[in-house]
PDB file of N, CA, C and O in Angstrom:
ATOM      1  N   MET A   1     128.715 122.697  69.230  1.00  0.00           N
ATOM      2  CA  MET A   1     129.648 123.541  68.295  1.00  0.00           C
ATOM      3  C   MET A   1     131.151 123.207  68.961  1.00  0.00           C
ATOM      4  O   MET A   1     131.561 122.805  70.050  1.00  0.00           O
ATOM      5  N   ARG A   2     131.647 123.543  67.873  1.00  0.00           N
ATOM      6  CA  ARG A   2     133.585 123.005  68.028  1.00  0.00           C
ATOM      7  C   ARG A   2     134.117 124.309  67.937  1.00  0.00           C
ATOM      8  O   ARG A   2     133.616 125.269  67.351  1.00  0.00           O
ATOM      9  N   ILE A   3     135.311 124.254  68.649  1.00  0.00           N
ATOM     10  CA  ILE A   3     136.338 125.311  68.933  1.00  0.00           C
ATOM     11  C   ILE A   3     137.340 125.048  67.822  1.00  0.00           C
ATOM     12  O   ILE A   3     137.674 123.891  67.566  1.00  0.00           O
ATOM     13  N   GLU A   4     137.797 126.022  67.197  1.00  0.00           N
ATOM     14  CA  GLU A   4     138.760 125.937  66.121  1.00  0.00           C
ATOM     15  C   GLU A   4     139.703 127.268  66.388  1.00  0.00           C
ATOM     16  O   GLU A   4     139.220 128.350  66.721  1.00  0.00           O
ATOM     17  N   VAL A   5     141.095 127.040  66.200  1.00  0.00           N
ATOM     18  CA  VAL A   5     142.219 128.360  66.449  1.00  0.00           C
ATOM     19  C   VAL A   5     142.778 127.931  65.021  1.00  0.00           C
ATOM     20  O   VAL A   5     143.113 126.798  64.675  1.00  0.00           O
ATOM     21  N   ASP A   6     142.797 128.951  64.372  1.00  0.00           N
ATOM     22  CA  ASP A   6     143.694 129.183  63.321  1.00  0.00           C
ATOM     23  C   ASP A   6     145.227 129.538  63.476  1.00  0.00           C
ATOM     24  O   ASP A   6     145.546 130.720  63.602  1.00  0.00           O
ATOM     25  N   ARG A   7     146.239 128.479  63.469  1.00  0.00           N
ATOM     26  CA  ARG A   7     147.364 128.814  64.202  1.00  0.00           C
ATOM     27  C   ARG A   7     148.199 129.668  63.182  1.00  0.00           C
ATOM     28  O   ARG A   7     149.305 130.095  63.513  1.00  0.00           O
ATOM     29  N   GLU A   8     147.762 129.871  62.161  1.00  0.00           N
ATOM     30  CA  GLU A   8     148.327 130.661  61.107  1.00  0.00           C
ATOM     31  C   GLU A   8     147.816 132.322  61.282  1.00  0.00           C
ATOM     32  O   GLU A   8     148.532 133.249  60.906  1.00  0.00           O
ATOM     33  N   LEU A   9     146.678 132.492  61.814  1.00  0.00           N
ATOM     34  CA  LEU A   9     146.392 133.883  62.450  1.00  0.00           C
ATOM     35  C   LEU A   9     146.805 134.122  63.443  1.00  0.00           C
ATOM     36  O   LEU A   9     147.338 135.229  63.528  1.00  0.00           O
ATOM     37  N   CYS A  10     146.786 133.306  64.606  1.00  0.00           N
ATOM     38  CA  CYS A  10     146.999 133.340  65.752  1.00  0.00           C
ATOM     39  C   CYS A  10     148.834 134.113  65.984  1.00  0.00           C
ATOM     40  O   CYS A  10     149.876 133.675  65.498  1.00  0.00           O
ATOM     41  N   ALA A  11     148.675 135.179  66.762  1.00  0.00           N
ATOM     42  CA  ALA A  11     149.514 135.827  67.141  1.00  0.00           C
ATOM     43  C   ALA A  11     150.071 135.538  68.637  1.00  0.00           C
ATOM     44  O   ALA A  11     151.177 135.996  68.923  1.00  0.00           O
ATOM     45  N   GLY A  12     149.448 134.902  69.463  1.00  0.00           N
ATOM     46  CA  GLY A  12     149.768 134.857  70.894  1.00  0.00           C
ATOM     47  C   GLY A  12     149.530 135.687  71.725  1.00  0.00           C
ATOM     48  O   GLY A  12     150.213 135.737  72.748  1.00  0.00           O
ATOM     49  N   SER A  13     148.434 136.608  71.483  1.00  0.00           N
ATOM     50  CA  SER A  13     148.201 137.840  72.190  1.00  0.00           C
ATOM     51  C   SER A  13     147.704 137.333  73.688  1.00  0.00           C
ATOM     52  O   SER A  13     147.881 138.022  74.693  1.00  0.00           O
ATOM     53  N   ALA A  14     147.083 136.087  73.702  1.00  0.00           N
ATOM     54  CA  ALA A  14     146.796 135.661  74.846  1.00  0.00           C
ATOM     55  C   ALA A  14     145.322 135.857  75.494  1.00  0.00           C
ATOM     56  O   ALA A  14     144.847 135.393  76.530  1.00  0.00           O
ATOM     57  N   THR A  15     144.781 136.700  74.523  1.00  0.00           N
ATOM     58  CA  THR A  15     143.337 137.497  75.176  1.00  0.00           C
ATOM     59  C   THR A  15     142.295 136.290  75.395  1.00  0.00           C
ATOM     60  O   THR A  15     141.566 136.328  76.386  1.00  0.00           O
ATOM     61  N   CYS A  16     142.212 135.210  74.477  1.00  0.00           N
ATOM     62  CA  CYS A  16     141.424 133.925  74.791  1.00  0.00           C
ATOM     63  C   CYS A  16     141.600 133.268  76.083  1.00  0.00           C
ATOM     64  O   CYS A  16     140.686 132.707  76.687  1.00  0.00           O
ATOM     65  N   THR A  17     142.992 133.371  76.545  1.00  0.00           N
ATOM     66  CA  THR A  17     143.187 132.745  77.836  1.00  0.00           C
ATOM     67  C   THR A  17     142.383 133.313  79.174  1.00  0.00           C
ATOM     68  O   THR A  17     141.876 132.681  80.101  1.00  0.00           O
ATOM     69  N   GLY A  18     142.474 135.073  78.873  1.00  0.00           N
ATOM     70  CA  GLY A  18     141.549 135.829  79.620  1.00  0.00           C
ATOM     71  C   GLY A  18     140.325 135.293  80.015  1.00  0.00           C
ATOM     72  O   GLY A  18     139.911 135.027  81.143  1.00  0.00           O
ATOM     73  N   PHE A  19     139.698 135.151  78.691  1.00  0.00           N
ATOM     74  CA  PHE A  19     138.332 134.857  79.104  1.00  0.00           C
ATOM     75  C   PHE A  19     137.853 133.577  79.023  1.00  0.00           C
ATOM     76  O   PHE A  19     136.641 133.531  79.238  1.00  0.00           O
ATOM     77  N   VAL A  20     138.375 132.502  78.787  1.00  0.00           N
ATOM     78  CA  VAL A  20     138.320 130.932  79.105  1.00  0.00           C
ATOM     79  C   VAL A  20     139.457 130.218  79.167  1.00  0.00           C
ATOM     80  O   VAL A  20     139.750 129.377  78.317  1.00  0.00           O
ATOM     81  N   PRO A  21     140.346 130.570  80.413  1.00  0.00           N
ATOM     82  CA  PRO A  21     141.549 129.675  80.768  1.00  0.00           C
ATOM     83  C   PRO A  21     141.183 128.125  80.484  1.00  0.00           C
ATOM     84  O   PRO A  21     142.005 127.380  79.951  1.00  0.00           O
ATOM     85  N   THR A  22     140.082 127.750  80.819  1.00  0.00           N
ATOM     86  CA  THR A  22     139.798 126.333  80.966  1.00  0.00           C
ATOM     87  C   THR A  22     139.648 125.649  79.310  1.00  0.00           C
ATOM     88  O   THR A  22     139.550 124.448  79.062  1.00  0.00           O
ATOM     89  N   ALA A  23     139.659 126.443  78.598  1.00  0.00           N
ATOM     90  CA  ALA A  23     139.589 126.080  77.025  1.00  0.00           C
ATOM     91  C   ALA A  23     140.913 126.245  76.130  1.00  0.00           C
ATOM     92  O   ALA A  23     141.302 125.455  75.270  1.00  0.00           O
ATOM     93  N   PHE A  24     141.590 127.597  76.575  1.00  0.00           N
ATOM     94  CA  PHE A  24     142.903 127.772  75.960  1.00  0.00           C
ATOM     95  C   PHE A  24     144.010 128.072  76.697  1.00  0.00           C
ATOM     96  O   PHE A  24     143.927 128.763  77.713  1.00  0.00           O
ATOM     97  N   LYS A  25     145.110 127.594  76.263  1.00  0.00           N
ATOM     98  CA  LYS A  25     146.465 127.931  76.876  1.00  0.00           C
ATOM     99  C   LYS A  25     147.421 128.395  75.458  1.00  0.00           C
ATOM    100  O   LYS A  25     147.159 128.169  74.276  1.00  0.00           O
ATOM    101  N   ILE A  26     148.467 129.032  75.978  1.00  0.00           N
ATOM    102  CA  ILE A  26     149.505 129.494  75.263  1.00  0.00           C
ATOM    103  C   ILE A  26     150.602 128.601  74.936  1.00  0.00           C
ATOM    104  O   ILE A  26     151.564 128.594  75.704  1.00  0.00           O
ATOM    105  N   GLY A  27     150.610 127.651  73.653  1.00  0.00           N
ATOM    106  CA  GLY A  27     151.759 126.724  73.678  1.00  0.00           C
ATOM    107  C   GLY A  27     153.113 126.922  73.680  1.00  0.00           C
ATOM    108  O   GLY A  27     153.456 128.087  73.886  1.00  0.00           O
ATOM    109  N   ARG A  28     153.886 126.202  73.528  1.00  0.00           N
ATOM    110  CA  ARG A  28     155.533 126.202  73.606  1.00  0.00           C
ATOM    111  C   ARG A  28     155.816 127.433  72.358  1.00  0.00           C
ATOM    112  O   ARG A  28     156.619 128.338  72.582  1.00  0.00           O
ATOM    113  N   ASP A  29     155.185 127.360  71.255  1.00  0.00           N
ATOM    114  CA  ASP A  29     155.498 128.217  70.310  1.00  0.00           C
ATOM    115  C   ASP A  29     154.963 129.566  70.242  1.00  0.00           C
ATOM    116  O   ASP A  29     155.152 130.254  69.239  1.00  0.00           O
ATOM    117  N   GLY A  30     154.209 130.051  71.396  1.00  0.00           N
ATOM    118  CA  GLY A  30     153.651 131.126  71.619  1.00  0.00           C
ATOM    119  C   GLY A  30     152.540 131.625  71.250  1.00  0.00           C
ATOM    120  O   GLY A  30     152.123 132.780  71.328  1.00  0.00           O
ATOM    121  N   LYS A  31     151.885 130.292  70.667  1.00  0.00           N
ATOM    122  CA  LYS A  31     150.396 130.353  69.809  1.00  0.00           C
ATOM    123  C   LYS A  31     149.477 129.725  70.880  1.00  0.00           C
ATOM    124  O   LYS A  31     149.877 128.910  71.712  1.00  0.00           O
ATOM    125  N   ALA A  32     148.083 130.222  70.774  1.00  0.00           N
ATOM    126  CA  ALA A  32     147.047 129.592  71.173  1.00  0.00           C
ATOM    127  C   ALA A  32     146.697 128.141  70.972  1.00  0.00           C
ATOM    128  O   ALA A  32     146.480 127.722  69.836  1.00  0.00           O
ATOM    129  N   ALA A  33     146.640 127.451  71.901  1.00  0.00           N
ATOM    130  CA  ALA A  33     146.295 125.774  72.013  1.00  0.00           C
ATOM    131  C   ALA A  33     144.841 125.386  72.361  1.00  0.00           C
ATOM    132  O   ALA A  33     144.344 126.227  73.111  1.00  0.00           O
ATOM    133  N   LEU A  34     144.215 124.627  72.127  1.00  0.00           N
ATOM    134  CA  LEU A  34     143.078 124.270  72.660  1.00  0.00           C
ATOM    135  C   LEU A  34     143.324 123.211  73.821  1.00  0.00           C
ATOM    136  O   LEU A  34     144.088 122.270  73.606  1.00  0.00           O
ATOM    137  N   LEU A  35     142.745 123.339  74.938  1.00  0.00           N
ATOM    138  CA  LEU A  35     142.230 122.295  75.868  1.00  0.00           C
ATOM    139  C   LEU A  35     141.069 121.647  75.690  1.00  0.00           C
ATOM    140  O   LEU A  35     141.070 120.449  75.972  1.00  0.00           O
ATOM    141  N   ILE A  36     140.178 122.084  75.333  1.00  0.00           N
ATOM    142  CA  ILE A  36     138.859 121.722  75.144  1.00  0.00           C
ATOM    143  C   ILE A  36     138.321 121.886  73.750  1.00  0.00           C
ATOM    144  O   ILE A  36     137.919 123.043  73.620  1.00  0.00           O
ATOM    145  N   GLU A  37     138.175 121.243  72.763  1.00  0.00           N
ATOM    146  CA  GLU A  37     137.684 121.416  71.630  1.00  0.00           C
ATOM    147  C   GLU A  37     135.783 121.427  71.523  1.00  0.00           C
ATOM    148  O   GLU A  37     135.119 121.822  70.565  1.00  0.00           O
ATOM    149  N   ASP A  38     135.282 120.873  72.806  1.00  0.00           N
ATOM    150  CA  ASP A  38     133.592 121.025  72.412  1.00  0.00           C
ATOM    151  C   ASP A  38     133.294 122.021  73.368  1.00  0.00           C
ATOM    152  O   ASP A  38     133.623 121.983  74.554  1.00  0.00           O
ATOM    153  N   ALA A  39     132.612 122.980  72.761  1.00  0.00           N
ATOM    154  CA  ALA A  39     131.896 124.205  73.033  1.00  0.00           C
ATOM    155  C   ALA A  39     130.808 124.102  74.106  1.00  0.00           C
ATOM    156  O   ALA A  39     130.542 125.020  74.882  1.00  0.00           O
ATOM    157  N   ALA A  40     130.168 122.842  74.084  1.00  0.00           N
ATOM    158  CA  ALA A  40     129.247 122.773  75.042  1.00  0.00           C
ATOM    159  C   ALA A  40     129.633 122.796  76.381  1.00  0.00           C
ATOM    160  O   ALA A  40     128.866 123.174  77.267  1.00  0.00           O
ATOM    161  N   GLN A  41     131.041 122.324  76.633  1.00  0.00           N
ATOM    162  CA  GLN A  41     131.646 122.200  77.937  1.00  0.00           C
ATOM    163  C   GLN A  41     131.641 123.383  78.681  1.00  0.00           C
ATOM    164  O   GLN A  41     131.756 123.360  79.906  1.00  0.00           O
ATOM    165  N   LEU A  42     131.491 124.629  77.907  1.00  0.00           N
ATOM    166  CA  LEU A  42     132.281 125.956  78.538  1.00  0.00           C
ATOM    167  C   LEU A  42     131.083 126.841  78.443  1.00  0.00           C
ATOM    168  O   LEU A  42     130.087 126.690  77.736  1.00  0.00           O
ATOM    169  N   ASP A  43     131.444 128.045  79.516  1.00  0.00           N
ATOM    170  CA  ASP A  43     130.633 129.251  79.340  1.00  0.00           C
ATOM    171  C   ASP A  43     130.476 129.797  78.102  1.00  0.00           C
ATOM    172  O   ASP A  43     131.469 130.150  77.466  1.00  0.00           O
ATOM    173  N   ALA A  44     129.220 129.936  77.605  1.00  0.00           N
ATOM    174  CA  ALA A  44     128.861 130.134  75.984  1.00  0.00           C
ATOM    175  C   ALA A  44     128.976 131.853  76.289  1.00  0.00           C
ATOM    176  O   ALA A  44     129.624 132.360  75.374  1.00  0.00           O
ATOM    177  N   ASP A  45     128.679 132.541  76.972  1.00  0.00           N
ATOM    178  CA  ASP A  45     128.814 134.174  77.123  1.00  0.00           C
ATOM    179  C   ASP A  45     130.497 134.244  77.076  1.00  0.00           C
ATOM    180  O   ASP A  45     131.035 134.874  76.165  1.00  0.00           O
ATOM    181  N   ALA A  46     131.226 133.624  78.012  1.00  0.00           N
ATOM    182  CA  ALA A  46     132.873 133.780  77.993  1.00  0.00           C
ATOM    183  C   ALA A  46     133.509 133.303  76.695  1.00  0.00           C
ATOM    184  O   ALA A  46     134.549 133.755  76.217  1.00  0.00           O
ATOM    185  N   LEU A  47     132.699 132.260  76.148  1.00  0.00           N
ATOM    186  CA  LEU A  47     133.458 131.938  74.583  1.00  0.00           C
ATOM    187  C   LEU A  47     133.268 132.753  73.767  1.00  0.00           C
ATOM    188  O   LEU A  47     134.166 133.026  72.970  1.00  0.00           O
ATOM    189  N   ALA A  48     131.979 133.418  73.720  1.00  0.00           N
ATOM    190  CA  ALA A  48     131.654 134.464  72.775  1.00  0.00           C
ATOM    191  C   ALA A  48     132.257 135.399  72.475  1.00  0.00           C
ATOM    192  O   ALA A  48     132.472 135.830  71.342  1.00  0.00           O
ATOM    193  N   ASP A  49     132.808 136.067  74.132  1.00  0.00           N
ATOM    194  CA  ASP A  49     133.738 137.017  74.222  1.00  0.00           C
ATOM    195  C   ASP A  49     135.320 136.840  73.694  1.00  0.00           C
ATOM    196  O   ASP A  49     136.005 137.700  73.142  1.00  0.00           O
ATOM    197  N   ALA A  50     135.649 135.621  73.991  1.00  0.00           N
ATOM    198  CA  ALA A  50     136.916 135.245  73.635  1.00  0.00           C
ATOM    199  C   ALA A  50     136.968 135.234  71.748  1.00  0.00           C
ATOM    200  O   ALA A  50     137.934 135.727  71.165  1.00  0.00           O
ATOM    201  N   VAL A  51     136.085 134.762  71.176  1.00  0.00           N
ATOM    202  CA  VAL A  51     135.967 134.777  69.698  1.00  0.00           C
ATOM    203  C   VAL A  51     135.924 136.121  69.423  1.00  0.00           C
ATOM    204  O   VAL A  51     136.803 136.596  68.704  1.00  0.00           O
ATOM    205  N   ALA A  52     134.905 136.935  69.947  1.00  0.00           N
ATOM    206  CA  ALA A  52     134.636 138.269  69.584  1.00  0.00           C
ATOM    207  C   ALA A  52     136.204 139.332  69.905  1.00  0.00           C
ATOM    208  O   ALA A  52     136.542 140.258  69.166  1.00  0.00           O
ATOM    209  N   ASN A  53     136.730 139.029  70.776  1.00  0.00           N
ATOM    210  CA  ASN A  53     137.739 140.001  71.351  1.00  0.00           C
ATOM    211  C   ASN A  53     139.327 139.332  70.811  1.00  0.00           C
ATOM    212  O   ASN A  53     140.373 139.870  71.174  1.00  0.00           O
ATOM    213  N   CYS A  54     139.319 138.265  70.028  1.00  0.00           N
ATOM    214  CA  CYS A  54     140.498 137.797  69.378  1.00  0.00           C
ATOM    215  C   CYS A  54     141.240 138.943  68.500  1.00  0.00           C
ATOM    216  O   CYS A  54     140.659 139.242  67.457  1.00  0.00           O
ATOM    217  N   PRO A  55     142.387 139.584  68.778  1.00  0.00           N
ATOM    218  CA  PRO A  55     142.452 140.572  67.661  1.00  0.00           C
ATOM    219  C   PRO A  55     142.820 140.225  66.384  1.00  0.00           C
ATOM    220  O   PRO A  55     143.081 141.127  65.588  1.00  0.00           O
ATOM    221  N   PHE A  56     142.894 138.937  66.012  1.00  0.00           N
ATOM    222  CA  PHE A  56     143.610 138.258  64.787  1.00  0.00           C
ATOM    223  C   PHE A  56     142.430 137.632  64.539  1.00  0.00           C
ATOM    224  O   PHE A  56     142.570 137.291  63.365  1.00  0.00           O
ATOM    225  N   GLU A  57     141.261 137.228  64.921  1.00  0.00           N
ATOM    226  CA  GLU A  57     140.314 136.653  64.518  1.00  0.00           C
ATOM    227  C   GLU A  57     140.670 135.370  64.059  1.00  0.00           C
ATOM    228  O   GLU A  57     140.376 134.918  62.952  1.00  0.00           O
ATOM    229  N   ALA A  58     141.499 134.628  65.199  1.00  0.00           N
ATOM    230  CA  ALA A  58     141.825 133.380  64.910  1.00  0.00           C
ATOM    231  C   ALA A  58     141.012 132.294  65.256  1.00  0.00           C
ATOM    232  O   ALA A  58     141.169 131.151  64.826  1.00  0.00           O
ATOM    233  N   ILE A  59     140.063 132.689  66.106  1.00  0.00           N
ATOM    234  CA  ILE A  59     139.330 131.659  66.881  1.00  0.00           C
ATOM    235  C   ILE A  59     137.807 131.862  66.124  1.00  0.00           C
ATOM    236  O   ILE A  59     137.222 132.906  65.838  1.00  0.00           O
ATOM    237  N   THR A  60     137.398 130.418  65.916  1.00  0.00           N
ATOM    238  CA  THR A  60     135.900 129.951  65.273  1.00  0.00           C
ATOM    239  C   THR A  60     135.297 129.013  65.935  1.00  0.00           C
ATOM    240  O   THR A  60     135.832 128.136  66.613  1.00  0.00           O
ATOM    241  N   LEU A  61     134.054 129.202  65.728  1.00  0.00           N
ATOM    242  CA  LEU A  61     133.278 127.964  66.279  1.00  0.00           C
ATOM    243  C   LEU A  61     132.522 127.668  65.236  1.00  0.00           C
ATOM    244  O   LEU A  61     132.012 128.525  64.514  1.00  0.00           O
ATOM    245  N   THR A  62     132.360 126.050  65.036  1.00  0.00           N
ATOM    246  CA  THR A  62     131.974 125.559  63.845  1.00  0.00           C
ATOM    247  C   THR A  62     131.028 124.604  64.642  1.00  0.00           C
ATOM    248  O   THR A  62     130.946 124.351  65.844  1.00  0.00           O
ATOM    249  N   GLU A  63     130.271 124.121  63.432  1.00  0.00           N
ATOM    250  CA  GLU A  63     129.113 122.884  63.944  1.00  0.00           C
ATOM    251  C   GLU A  63     130.011 121.552  63.780  1.00  0.00           C
ATOM    252  O   GLU A  63     130.803 121.175  62.917  1.00  0.00           O
ATOM    253  N   ALA A  64     129.576 121.051  64.891  1.00  0.00           N
ATOM    254  CA  ALA A  64     130.280 119.740  65.600  1.00  0.00           C
ATOM    255  C   ALA A  64     129.707 118.511  64.359  1.00  0.00           C
ATOM    256  O   ALA A  64     128.746 118.640  63.600  1.00  0.00           O
ATOM    257  N   GLY A  65     130.429 117.614  64.447  1.00  0.00           N
ATOM    258  CA  GLY A  65     129.775 116.620  63.363  1.00  0.00           C
ATOM    259  C   GLY A  65     130.194 116.642  61.927  1.00  0.00           C
ATOM    260  O   GLY A  65     129.675 115.869  61.121  1.00  0.00           O
TER     261      GLY A  65
END
């Protein structure tokens, strides 16, 4: 699985950084940026929580490849 952030939808709430700080950071523009795109490297439950709790539904998981 691959993580994607829709930067048009993201408003920089930083909810994702609370759930998976190793995968997300808030960039200089105030929006979420990815540190890791490969979801296999992360805790699946924490990542699912980050996706489910994004208030703007800006984070998605897609099939890699």
